[in-house]
N, C-alpha and C positions, 0 to 999 in steps of 0.2 A: 407137412407136419414134422417130418424128420429134420428138414432144414431149420425149422423154427426151434426145435429142440437143441440143435447144435449151436444156434445163435445165442440162445439163453445160457447154455453151458459156457460158451466163450465169454459172455458178458460177466457171468458170476466169477469165472476164473480171473478175469482182468480186474474185477472189483476186489477180489481176495488179495491178489498180488499188490494192488494199489494200497490197500489198507495195511498190508504187511510191510510194504516199503515205508509208508508213513510211520508205522510203529517202530520200525528199525531206525529210521532217521531220528525220531524223537528220543530214542534210548541211546543214541551214539554219544560217546564222551567228546569233550572239546578237541579241537585240532590245534596243534602247536607246531609252528615252523620256525626254527632258530636260524636266523640269517647271520648273526655275529655272536661270538667270535667264529672265525673259520676253524675247520677241523684241524686238530694237532697244532694249534698256535702255542708258542712257548712263552711262559710268563715266569717271573720271579716273585718271591715273597715281597710284599709292599707295593706290588704293581696293582693297577686297577683294570679289571676285566669289564669292558664295555659290551653289554649284552643287548641284542635286539631280537625281537621275535614277533611273529604274527599269531595271535591267539583268537580263535573264534569257535562257535559251537551252534548247534541247533537250538539249544536253550541258553538263556543269558548266563554269562560267566559271573560267578559269585566270589571266587577266591583265586589268587595267584601267588605262588611262592617261588622263590629263586634261591639257589645256593650252589655250593661246590661240594661234590661227593668224591670219595676215593674209589678205588677199583672194585671194592665190595659194595659200592653204592650206599655207603654210610656217610652222612654229612661230615665233612672235614672241618668245617667252621660253622658259624651260626647261620640260620636260615632267615632270609628277609621276606617281608610281606610287601607286595606291590598293590597299590591302589587300583581298583577296577574302574575303567573309563568306558565311554561309549565307542571309542575307537578300538580297532583290533590290533593296532600297532603299539608295541610296548618296548621301552628301553629301560635299562638299569645299569648303574655303575657299581660293580661289586669289588670291594677292597680286599685284597689278600693280606690279612693282618696277622696271621698266626706265625710268630717267630719260630715255633717248633715244628712247622710243617716240613716233612721230608720230601726230597726230590722224587718225582715219579709222575705217573699218569693219573689224571683226575678228570672229572666231568662237570661241565656246567649243567645244572639241573633246573628245570622249570616244571612245576606242577600246577595244573589248572583244574578247577572244580566248577561245575555249572550249578544252576539252581535246583536241578534234580539230583544233586550229589554224585554226579558222574565225574570221574577224575581221569586225567591223562598226564603221563610223565614224558618228558622229552629230555634228551641228553646230547651234549656235544663234547667230544674228547679234547682235552688240552694237556699241556705239560707244565709243571711248576718246578722251578729250581729253588732249593732251600737256601736259607741264609748261611754263609760259610761260618764254620766254628772259629772263634777267636778267643785267645786268652786275654782276660781283662786285668787280672792282678794275681799276686801270690798273697795268700792270707796266712797268718801264723799266730799262734797262741803262746804267750810267755808267762812264766811264773814271776810276778813282780815282787812278791813278798810271801811270807808263810801263810798269809790269809787273803791274798788277792791274786788275780790273773789279769792279763791284758790281751787285747786283740789289736793287731796292726796289719798293714798291707805294704806290699812292695810293688811299685809301679813299673812301667816298661823301662824306665831309666835306672831301675834297681835302687830307687830311693825309698826309704822307709817312711811311712806315714802312720803315726800312732792314732788309733781311732777311739777305743773304749777301754774302760777298766771295770772289773767286777769284784765285789767282795766275795770271798769264799774259796774253796779248794776246787779240784778238777777231777772228773771221772772220764770225760770224753767229749769229742766234738766232731761234727761233720759239716760239709758244705753242700748246698743244692744250687747248682747253676741254673737249673730249670726254673726255680722260684726266686733265685737271687737272694738266698737266705743262708745264714750261718747258725748252727745249733751248738750251744755250749752247755754242758751240765756240770754242776758241782758233784760232790760225793757225800760229805758230811754236812757242809755248810753253805754251798753255793746253789742258787736257783738254776732251773733249766730255762735258758733264754734263747729266743729266736730273734736274730738280728736281721733287719732289712738292710741288705748291702747296697741298695740304691741311695740311702741317706744315712746309713750307719746308726740307726736307732733301733732300740728293742721293740719289736712288733708285738710280741706276746711272751708270757712267761708262765712257768709252773713252779709255785713256791716249794722249797724243800721242806721236808719234815725232819727236824733235827732230833738226834737221840744218840744213844751209845753205839748204834750200828749205822752203816751207810744208808742213804736213801736211794740215790741213783748209782747205778753200776756200769753204765755204758751207753753210748750213742751210736746210731747207725742211720743210713739213709739210702733209699733207692731213687733219689732225685725228686720223686713226686710225693712220697711220704717219708717222714722221719720216725725212727724207732727209738724209744727210751726204755732202758732196762732198769728194773727196780730190785732192790735187795730182798723185798718180800716175795719175790718169785714171779711177778707179773712183767709182761712186755706190752707196751702201749704204742700204737702207731697214730701219728697226728698228721693232718694236712698242713698246708702253709698258713692257714688261719688259726691253727691250734685246736681244730675240731677233732675229736677222737674218731679214728677210722677202724681200729682193731684193738681188742683186748685179749691177751692170752694169759691164762693162769697155768703156771708150770708145776712140776712135781714138787710136792711138799719137801722142804729141806734143801731145795736147790734154787739158784737164781741165775738169770742169764747175764752174760758179760758181752761177748762179741756176737753180732747178729749179721746175717747175710740174707737179703731177700732174693730168692731164686724161684720165681713163679713157676708152678703153683705152690712152691714151698717157702718156708722161712727156716733157715738153718741157724741154730744157736749153739754157741759154746756155753755150757752151764757148769757151775761148780757148787759143791755143797757149802754150807755156811762157814765151815772152818777152812775151806780151800784145799782139802786133801783128796777129794774124789771129783773127777771131771768127766764130762760126757758131751757127745755131740747129739743134739736133739733135732729131729725134723718135724716141723709142723705143717699142716695143710693151711695155707694162707686164706683159702676161701671159707673153710668150715671151722678153722681154729682148733682142730683136733690134732693130737699127737699121732704121727705116722709111724715113727720108729726112732730108735736111739742106739748109740754104740759108745762104749767107754773109750776115753782118750787119756794120755798121760801128760800131754804138754799144756802149758799156758799159752793160749793162742795169741800170736802177734798180728796175724792177718788171715782172713778168709777171702778167697777169690774164686770167681766162676771160670772153669775151663771150658765146659760145654754143658749141654742140657742135663747130662747124667753124672758129671764129675765136678768136684770141688777141691781146690787146693787149701791145705792147712799149713801155715808156717808158724812155728812156735818154739818153745823151750821146755825141755824136760830137765829141770834143775838148771845147770849152766851149760847145757848142750843143746844147740840148735837142732830142730827136727822139722822135716817136711813130709807130709802125707797127702795122698790123693784119696778122697772119699767118693765112693761110687754109690749113688742114691739107690739105684735099682737092686744092688746086691747088699746094701747096708754094710759095706766092707771098706777097709783101709789098706792102702799100699804105701809102704815106707821107702823113702829114698835116702840113703846115707849122705850126710852132709859133712863139711869140714868141721874140725874141732872149734868150739867156742860158742858164745851166746849170741843169738839174733837180737838186734836192736830194732830193725825196721825192714819193711818189705814194700816194693812198688811193682805193680804189674805193668809191663810194657805192652803185651798182648797175651792172648790165651796160651801162648807157647813159651813166653819169655818173662823172666822176673829178675829184679835186682834185689839183693839181700845184703843188708848192712850188718856187720859183726862188731862185737866189742873189742876185737883185736886190731881195729883200724882198717879192715879190708871190706870192700864192697864187691860181692861176687855177682856174676851174671849166670843165671840158670836157664838152660834151654831144654825143654822137654823133648823136642823132636830128636835130638842126638844124645839126650841124657847127659849133657855136659854141665859142669860147674866150674867156671873159670874166674880168675881174678879180673875185676873190671877197674877198680881204683884202689890204691893203697894209701895208708897214712891218714885215713879219714874215719872218725867215729861218727857214723851217720845215725843220729838219734831219730831222724825222720827222713823219709824218702818219698818223692812224688815224681811221676813221669808226665811231662807236658806233651800230649799227643799232637798238638798243633805245630809246635816248633821243634819237635824231636829233641827235647831237652830233659835232662835229669836234674831235679831240684833236690839239693842235699842240705839238711839242717844239722849242724854240729851244735855243741852246747850253746854257744853264743855267736854263731855265724851261719849265714845262709848263702849257698853258692849254686850256680847253674853250670852244667856241663853238657857238651854236645854228646848225644847218645852214641853216634857212630864212632867218633874219634876219642871220646872221653876227655876232650880238651876243655879246660876251664874257660868259661865265657865271662861270667860276672860273679862278684862276691861282695857281701856287705856284712858288717858286724852288727850284732843286736845288743841292746843294753842289758837284757835279761835272758834267762835260760829259756830256750825254745822247748815247748812240750808238745806242740802239734803244728802240722804244716798242711795247707790245703791250696788247691788251685781253683780260681773262679773264672769260668768261661762266660761268653755272652748268652748262652742258652743251655 
């Protein structure tokens, strides 16, 4: 009797374990085994990653996705859908198409879902090398008459190619190598035009509202979005298709001029309507709210990022150049004495080094680390300055001439005369 009891108990226990195993097997997600690529294979942008995997499950597979994710397991490019077949062997050729992908560690990612909505993710680590940065051309804006401006380029041979002309005056321009676009705004009479630099055509425009006061007062860009300042006090951010991304309404009686995107902030130089009172305003770029402000005395020539908490301001108080470092956390300014004279232009070499063009024909080199301000070039009225980080060149625009100099030796490399007065200078890169 006792033996029969234990036999029944053993049978029930076996039956319970059997059904538990069946239940567990039925609820198991798919199994994914990635056989290619091999772990830590190195690729470059524009390569094809040939992916092979065996995908099976206790329930039929209903959906398979494949992609490449970054180290935070966020998709780095678009995700592809793979057609489900009766075979468990799958292959897919994934094209690394994103020109802007940075070098680093990535993962081939496969996600499989079965008919019971159970999902499994599998990963294989790879390395991707980015596309090297290259300069494509020098772009510059000229004043062709009292009522028109022109846009031209200089190629690698330092030959000028005239591209487009526009009716109207000028308040500012910026270039976006990310989107391969140039943004130019009038002031009283010229539209705001976005130029597609792949074919030198106007991709989209914002018509100017003419009147007794300016309409547009400045242009800026953080590469992905472009910022347009209005005399009525608003600042608008647009994407490369002209879609509004952000609208900021500023203090009544003030309007933005220079703008610097410094995530999560937008830093603005603002002036009152008669230009007698100036301030630096900090916006929260996510919520569009004012964070803080501080008065300034200079007309800003350039705003530059030093680090996460500090901004450089170069400008003029009257006819005297001025440089200040603005600390966001303390809402405070630190002033660095400069040589006598008026600043015409500024170019950032790195977060520590700047080139400053003066109206006395001198270009100075300022280094924050040793707090030095030394003469870099003499006899040049640099109305515009740009630094080419790829070729370590300094691009200098005088009134009707553009030249390139070696950064280290300050030796002249190339020079070309322009037919009209240069009012803006930009560098276009491949990305």
